[in-house]
C-alpha positions as CSV (number, residue, x, y, z in Angstrom):
1,X,-7.6,6.2,-32.1
2,X,-9.2,7.3,-29.3
3,X,-10.8,9.8,-27.2
4,X,-8.6,9.7,-24.1
5,X,-11.0,11.9,-22.5
6,X,-13.2,9.1,-23.0
7,X,-11.4,6.2,-21.1
8,X,-12.3,5.0,-17.9
9,X,-8.4,4.2,-17.3
10,X,-6.8,8.2,-18.1
11,X,-9.9,9.7,-15.4
12,X,-9.3,7.3,-13.0
13,X,-5.6,8.1,-12.7
14,X,-6.4,11.7,-12.9
15,X,-8.0,11.9,-10.1
16,X,-5.5,9.6,-8.5
17,X,-3.1,11.9,-9.6
18,X,-4.7,14.5,-7.6
19,X,-4.9,12.4,-4.4
20,X,-1.1,12.1,-4.6
21,X,-0.5,15.9,-4.9
22,X,-2.7,16.1,-1.6
23,X,-0.7,13.3,-0.2
24,X,3.1,15.0,-0.8
25,X,1.7,17.8,0.7
26,X,2.1,16.2,3.8
27,X,5.3,14.3,3.6
28,X,8.3,16.1,5.4
29,X,9.7,19.3,4.6
30,X,13.1,17.7,3.8
31,X,11.7,15.3,0.8
32,X,10.3,18.6,-1.5
33,X,13.0,17.7,-3.7
34,X,13.4,13.9,-3.5
35,X,10.0,12.4,-2.7
36,X,7.3,14.5,-3.0
37,X,9.2,15.7,-6.9
38,X,9.4,12.0,-7.8
39,X,5.7,10.7,-6.7
40,X,3.8,13.4,-8.3
41,X,6.1,12.9,-11.6
42,X,5.4,9.7,-11.5
43,X,2.2,10.2,-10.9
44,X,2.2,13.1,-13.7
45,X,3.3,10.8,-16.0
46,X,0.5,7.7,-16.0
47,X,-2.7,9.8,-17.2
48,X,0.4,11.8,-19.6
49,X,1.2,8.7,-21.5
50,X,-1.7,7.3,-21.7
51,X,-3.7,10.6,-23.5
52,X,-0.3,10.9,-25.6
53,X,-0.8,7.1,-26.4
54,X,-4.6,8.3,-27.3
55,X,-2.9,10.5,-30.5
56,X,-0.8,7.3,-32.0
57,X,-2.3,6.1,-34.8
58,X,-2.3,2.1,-34.3
59,X,-2.7,0.4,-31.1
60,X,1.3,-1.2,-31.4
61,X,2.5,2.2,-30.4
62,X,-0.5,2.8,-28.1
63,X,0.6,-0.2,-26.2
64,X,3.7,1.1,-25.9
65,X,2.9,4.3,-24.6
66,X,0.5,2.2,-21.6
67,X,3.8,-0.3,-20.8
68,X,5.6,3.7,-20.3
69,X,2.1,4.5,-17.9
70,X,2.8,1.0,-16.2
71,X,5.8,1.7,-15.6
72,X,5.1,5.3,-13.9
73,X,2.5,3.4,-11.8
74,X,5.1,0.6,-10.5
75,X,7.4,3.6,-9.4
76,X,5.0,5.7,-7.9
77,X,3.8,2.4,-6.1
78,X,7.7,1.8,-4.8
79,X,7.9,5.5,-3.9
80,X,4.8,4.8,-1.7
81,X,6.3,2.1,-0.1
82,X,9.7,4.0,0.8
83,X,7.1,6.8,2.1
84,X,5.5,4.2,4.5
85,X,9.0,3.0,5.5
86,X,10.0,6.2,6.4
87,X,6.7,6.2,8.3
88,X,6.2,9.2,6.5
89,X,2.6,7.8,6.0
90,X,0.2,5.5,7.8
91,X,-0.2,2.0,7.7
92,X,-3.9,2.7,6.6
93,X,-3.0,5.3,4.1
94,X,-0.5,3.3,2.6
95,X,-3.2,0.4,1.7
96,X,-5.9,2.9,0.4
97,X,-3.1,4.4,-1.9
98,X,-1.6,1.1,-2.7
99,X,-5.6,-0.3,-3.2
100,X,-5.9,2.6,-5.6
101,X,-2.7,1.9,-7.2
102,X,-2.8,-1.7,-8.0
103,X,-7.0,-1.0,-9.4
104,X,-5.3,1.1,-12.3
105,X,-2.4,-1.1,-12.6
106,X,-5.2,-4.2,-13.3
107,X,-7.0,-1.4,-15.8
108,X,-4.2,0.2,-17.5
109,X,-3.2,-3.7,-18.8
110,X,-6.6,-4.9,-19.2
111,X,-6.9,-1.9,-21.7
112,X,-3.5,-3.2,-23.2
113,X,-4.0,-6.1,-24.0
114,X,-7.7,-5.1,-25.8
115,X,-5.4,-3.0,-28.5
C-alpha cells in the first residue's frame, strides 16, 4: 500500500484539477453541461484513481488504477484540444495546459512502470 498524499503524481494532479476548474469557468455558458462537465470529471478522475489504487493490496491492482487515471488524462487532453479548436481557449493557454498534462502523463506512466 502507498500513501497517496505523499505521491508527487497525486499532488500535481490535484493542483491540475484546480487549474482546470478555473479554466472551465471561462468557457461559454452553452458548454456548462457539455465540455465543462466532461473536463471537470476527467480532471477529477486522475487523482481520484491514483488515491483509490493506492489502497489496493497488490501493485498489479494499483497499476490498473494508474492506467485508468492515465486514460482520464488522455480524455482531458482531447477535450482541451476541442476547446482550443472551438476557439474557447487561446493558443498560449492551450499550450500551457498541454505541457502540464503531458508532464503528468509521463509521471503517471513512469510511476506505473516502477510498480
